[in-house]
N, C-alpha and C positions, 0 to 999 in steps of 0.2 A: 355291297353293304357300306353305307356311308356313315361316317362319324364327323362331328363338327370340329373344325380346326380353330383353336383359340387365336384371336387376333394378336399380333405383336406390334410394337411401335414402328417397326420397319415397313409394315404393309397396312394400308388404310382400309382394306376390306374388313367388314364387321365379322368376318368368318365365312368359310365356304365348305361345302361338302367335300369329303376326302374319301374317294371310292376305294374299296378293297375287293379283292377277288374271292369272296366267300361263296364259291360255286364250284361244281365239278369241273376240273380243268384249271382252277385258279384264275389268275388274271389273263391267261391265254384265251379264256372264253369271252372276255368282255373288253379286251384291249383294242388298240388301233391297228393290229395285224402287222405292223411294220417289222420286218426282220432286220434288226441291227445288232451287231455284236459289241460295238464300242471300238476303241483304238488299241493297237498293239501295246502302246505304252501303258495303258491302264493295267494290264496284267503283269507287265514287268515291274510296276510299282508294288503289286501284291507280292510278287516273288522276292523283292528286295528287302523285305522286312527282317528276315533272318535266314540262315542257310537252309533250314528244313522247308521253307516256303517256296523253294525252287519248283516244287510240284505244281505251282500255280503260275508259272511263267507262260509267256505267249505260246511257246512251242507245245506245252502240255494242254493249254486251253484250246488251241487250234485243233488238236487231236480230238478233243471232246466236242467242239462245235461241229466238226466234220462227221463224227460218229452219230450225232443226233439228227443231222440234216439230210433231207431227201430233196435235192434241188431239181426243179423241172425245167431249167432254162434250156431252150432249144439251141443245139449246136454250140455248146460252150467251147471257148478257146482254151489253149493250154494254160494260160495265166489264170483263168477262172477256175479250172479244174484243180489248180494248185491249192486254192483256198476253200474249196467247197466239197461237201459230201453229197453222195447220190444214192445211198442205200440206207439212210437212217429212217426213223419213224415219224419225224416232224416234216411235213411237206411244206416246201417253199416254192413260190413261183413269181414270175414277172406279172405286172398288171395284166388282167385279162382283156381290157378294153383300152382304146386310145384315149388320150387326154382331151380335155375341152379345147376348142379352137383358141379361146382367149388365153389359155395356159401356154399354148405354143408360142404366142407372142410374148408372154411373160418370160418364157425361157430365153427367147432371143434377146430381150432387153437385159436380162441377168448376164448373159454371155458378153454383151457389149460392155458391161462394167468391169470385165476382166476375170470373172469367176470361171475356172476351167470346167470342162465337161467330165463327168465321171459315170461309168457304167456299172461300177461295183464298189459300193461303199464298204463292203466287208472284205475287200481285197488288199492290194499293196498300199493304196492310199485312200484316205477317207475324205479329203477335201474336194470340193467341186460341187457342181450341180447335176442332178440327174433324177432318176425315178427309183423309188423303193422297190425292193422285193417284199412279198407279203407271205405270211403263214396261211396259205390257202391251197386247196386242191380242187382243180376243175372250177376255179372261180368262186369257191365257197370257203368260209372260214374253216381252218383246220387247227384244232386245239391240241395241247399236250395230252389231254384225256383221250382224244380221238386216236392219237398215235400210240400211247403207252398203256392206257387203262382198259379200253374196251376188250382187247384180247385177254388181258390179265384176269378180268372178271369171269372169264369162261373157264379158267383153269381149275381143276379139282385135285385135291390131295387125298390120297387113300390112307386111312389109319394114321392120322396126325396125332400130335399131343392132345391131351384132353381139352375139350372146349372150355371157354371162360368159366361159366357157371351155368347150372341148369336153368332153363327158361330165360337166359340172357338174350336180348334182342339181336345180338350178333352171333348167336349159336347158328350153325350153318345148315348144311343139308341134313334133314332128319329122315334118313332112310334105313337105319339100323345096319348099315354096311360099313360105317366108319368113313364116310366121304364128307369132305369139307371143301368149300371154295377156298382157293389159295389167297385171294384178296377180297376183303369184305369192305364195302363202302356204305356208309350210312349217312344220308342227308338229314337235315334238320337236327343236327347234334351240336352241342356247344362244349368245348373243352373247358374244364374248370381248373384243374391243377395236376401237377405230377405227383404220383404216389411214391414215397420213399420207404426204404427198408428200415424200419425203426429199430431193428436189432443191430444195425450198423450206423448209428446216428452220426458218428463223427466222419463217416466216409461219404455221405450223401449219395447212396446207391439208388438209382432210379429203378423201380420194379414195375411201373405201370402208370396209367393215367385215370383220372376221374372225369367223367363227362356227363352232361345232361341230355336226355332224349325223351321227348314227349312228356316233359314235366317231372321225370324221375331221374335220379342220379345213379350211375353205374360205375363200377370199377372194371378196368381192363388190364390184365397183367401180361407181361412179356414172357416168352418161352425161355427156358434155360439158355444162357449164353446170348440172349437177345438184347435189344436196345430199345429205348424210347427215342424216337426221332421226331423232333418238332419241326413242322413245315407250315407254320401259321402265317408266314409273311412278315414283312418288316414292321407291322403294327401289332399283330396278334402274338407272334413268337416272343417278343420281349415282355408283353403283358403276361403271357403264360408263365414265363420264367420268374417274373417278379411275384406273381400270385403264389408261386411255389417256393419263395424264399431266396431266389437268386437275383440280385440286383443291388442298386444303391441303398446303403444302409438307412439313410435318413428317410427316403421315400417309403421304404418298407415299414420302418418303425412308426412313421406317421400314420400308416394304415393298419397298424396292429398285426403285422405279418412277421413271423419269426425269421430272422436272417440266418440262412444256412451258408451262404457264400456271398461276400460283398464283391460285386463286379459292376462296371459301368454300363449295365444293360439299359437300353433306351437312349443312351447318348449317341452322338455322331450320326444323327438322322440327316440323311442327304436326299435331295430331290432335285428335279429339273424344273425350276420355275419357268412359266411361259407367259408371254404377253402378246396380244393380237391386235393387228390393224385391219379394220374392215372397210371396204369401199363399196359403193353402189356402182352398178353397170347399166348403161342406158339401152343397150341392144337387147330387145326382147328375146327370151329363149336362150340367151348366151350361156347361162349357168344352170338353169332349171330344166331345160328340155330333156336331158338324158339322165337326170339324177336317179330315176327308178331303175335304170340299167347300169348304174355305176357299181363297180366291183371292188372298190377299195373303201377306205373310211373317209374319203373326201380330199386327199392330198394328191395333186398331180405331179408336183416337183418338190424336191428338197435340196437345199444348199447347205454345205458345211464350209465354214471359214473361221478365221480368227477375228474376234471382236476387238475393237480399239479401246484400250483402257482409259482413254481420255474422253470417250463418248463421241468421237468423230466418226464419220462414215469410213469404213475400212478402205485401205488402199490395196493396190495390186499385190504388194508383199504379203499382206494379211490374207488376201484371197488365196494365195498360193502356199501359205503355211501348212505344212503336212501334219500339224497337231492342232486341228481346229477345235474351238470351244463353243461355237454357235451352231445350232441346227435350226434352219429357217424353212418352214413349210410354206408352200403356196397351193391354194386350192379354192375351188368354186363352191364348196359345200360348207366348209367351216366358217363360222362368223360369231361375233361377240354379241349375244342377245342383249347384254347390258347396254351396249352402245346404242342399239336400236331403240331400247326403252328410253334412253336419255335424249336421243336425237331421232325422233320419229320421221319416217320417210314413206312415200307412196311407192317407192321402187320395190321391185320384186326380184331383182337380180343382184347378187352380191359376190364379191371376191375378197379373199383375205390372205394376209401374210402373217404368219405366226412365228415368233422366235422363242426357242427354248435354250436356256443356258446349260450346255452340256457338261461343263466343268465348274460348277459353282464353288466359290470359296466359303460361303456362309454355311454354317452347320446348325441344325436344329436338335431337338430332343423330344422325348415323350416320357411321361410319368404316369403312375397310377392315380386315378381320381379317388378310388376307394378299393376296398378288398372284395367288392362285388365283381365276380367274373363277367357279369353281363353289362357292367358300366363301361362305357368307352373311355379309353385313356385320354389324358390331356396331351394335345399335340402342339408343339411350338416349332414352326418351320423356320423362323428367323431369316426369311428372304431379305437380301440386301443388307444383312448385318455387316458385310464387308463391302466398302464403297466400290471396289473394282467390279463387283457383280452388277451394280446399278449402271455403271458406265458402259460395260460391255453390252448390256441389254439396250441401253440408249443408242449405242452405236449401230446395232442391228435394226432397230426400229426406224432410225433415220434413213438407213439404206432402203428399207421396205417402202417408206413413204416416197423416197426419191424414185424408186422403180415404178411405182404405180402412177407417178406424175409424168412418166415419159410417153412419147408417142411410140407406137400407135395406140397404147392403152388409153391415154387421156383424150385422144382424138377419135380414132375409129370406134373404140368401144365405149367412150364416154365415162371412163372410170373416174370416180370422185371419192376421195377418202372422207370418212365420217369421223367427226369428233376431234379433229386436229386443227381447226381454223385458228384457235387461240394459242396453239403450241408453237412458239417461235424461238424459245430459248431453252437452255438446259434446265432451268428451274421449272418451267412448265412441263417439260418432258418428264422430269422426276415425279411431278404430281400425277401425270397420266400413268406412268409405269406403276407407281405405288397403288394407284386406285384400280388398275385393270389387271394386275398380275394375279394369276391363279396357278394351280399345280398341274404338272404333266401326269400326275399319279404314278410317279416312279420312285417311291420311297425305298430306301435301303440303308444298311450300315448300323442298325440299332442293336445288333448282337455281333459286333465287329470281330472278324478273324484277324488276329494279330498276337504277338507275344504278350503275355499277361502284363509284363512290365511296361509295355507300350500302349496299354489301355485296351487290350483284347479281352473278349468274352469267351471265344472259342479258339482252339489251337489250329494248326495247319491241317488237321484231320477232322476239323469241325466239332470236336468234343468240347463240352462245356468245362471250363476250369473249375477245379474243386469238386467235381462230381464223377460218378462212374455210371456207365450204361446210358449216357445222355448226350445226344448230338443234335445240332440244328442244321437244317438244309433248306435254305431259301435265300432271298435277296437280303435278308437282314444281316448276313455274314459278310457282305461285301466290304472290304477294307476301305475302298474308295469307290465313288460312283463311276461306272463306265460312261464313256462319251457317246451315248446313244440309248435307244429304248432298251428295257430291261428283260423282256421275255426271253430272248436268245441267251443272254448271260445267265439267267436263272436256270434254264434248261441245261446249260453247260455245267453249272455247279452241281446240279442234280446227277448228271452222268458221272462226273468226277467222284462225287460222294458215293455213288453206288459201288465204285471200284474200291474205295477206301473201306466201306462197310464190309464188303466181302473179304477183303484182305484181313481185317481185324477179326472177323468171325472165324476164319480158318485157322488163325493163330490160337483160338480158344479151344478148338475141337481136336 
């Protein structure tokens, strides 16, 4: 589901679509399949916020990553087994097919620049060049819904608490025996707001949610000792909270919403901006011949390294830095259509190198456009608000261009970069970057997990400050953005949250 991103002065795009995972399985159903956890240091930062946040250190997060994962790597060595799980419900595997021949030469060129090889970006070290593992099973996409939801939908509870209301669209098995499905999923619904216990106005006790289904509004109430758990993602979760009176006072009052608890909801939006360099390839069939049989999302190799903060091509020291901040994709399927529109060509073979800033310093925000739950929020990404982000992106793109200009790519394959003929100094690079930057669709941080006095919206147990029975479980709670794709970290947070929810429930009964 796309919403329009407002342009900011830092990015010259007039606005671009911002995809969301509003589908069964969330973004794991529509993402790029790459299984990346981020860096150990990411989670140590989460844990360092206050003593009770120790439950989010790398040791505890690794436990969750391994519990979720079912890795199918053949003959894993002892080092690999140390960092991976093999009995979880989320299937992960190596690419099912070989890379393109041209990509093999790209890999050789990259290695000549001094970037080390890496066979496991989720292991002891993240830096280097290698191939992703993907969330696939037998060469096909495997979503979190495949792993966790399908079997749950088959479970039946006998003689449960009373159903929601008579005739409710979520009333379950109607067989006069008191059987109900344990998990009920309804598509084509839209969350409107949280229902509060008006008898306890000062306590902000969540007792249910209001949602729209087939043009009608319904109330859904929690069971005794239950909770309302918001999992709308980094865009919808803050919107739901703000529509329910939890958020920045001014934005709520500007939209005639009663303020129940003032919190910086919608602030601290972080994302991985990316920019792509596309080249034509002269050899027929070099990149298109086997696309129909391709079993990933188009990336053959990926490199992780440290970008140069002065915008220069990284050196060997930066290639070997074990806290990389650049993720550079190389592939024969990905390309920038905007470049092709601007620089038409009769070539039919393309190769691209794409850079994502894994640790951006710039921070965005989102806010309500109106009190209408169906209105998309205003999204301000603020890419390159911090100059170091611009220069690190420039550093990587210069390297990409240099790689594609090397033999045998420029000779045997006839690789020629598109759209950079006039880009010869940093000023021109800046124009190119600002014009061609878009999103990796990795938003997070808008309902930040942190102490309240440090700008947090939820505590270390993901409970919303100033409320009762209300928790948020998705990428919006990330205190900082992980250095990698967000599917695996989101699954990790969900697994950790399930333990916290059960612990708190048993304390009540």
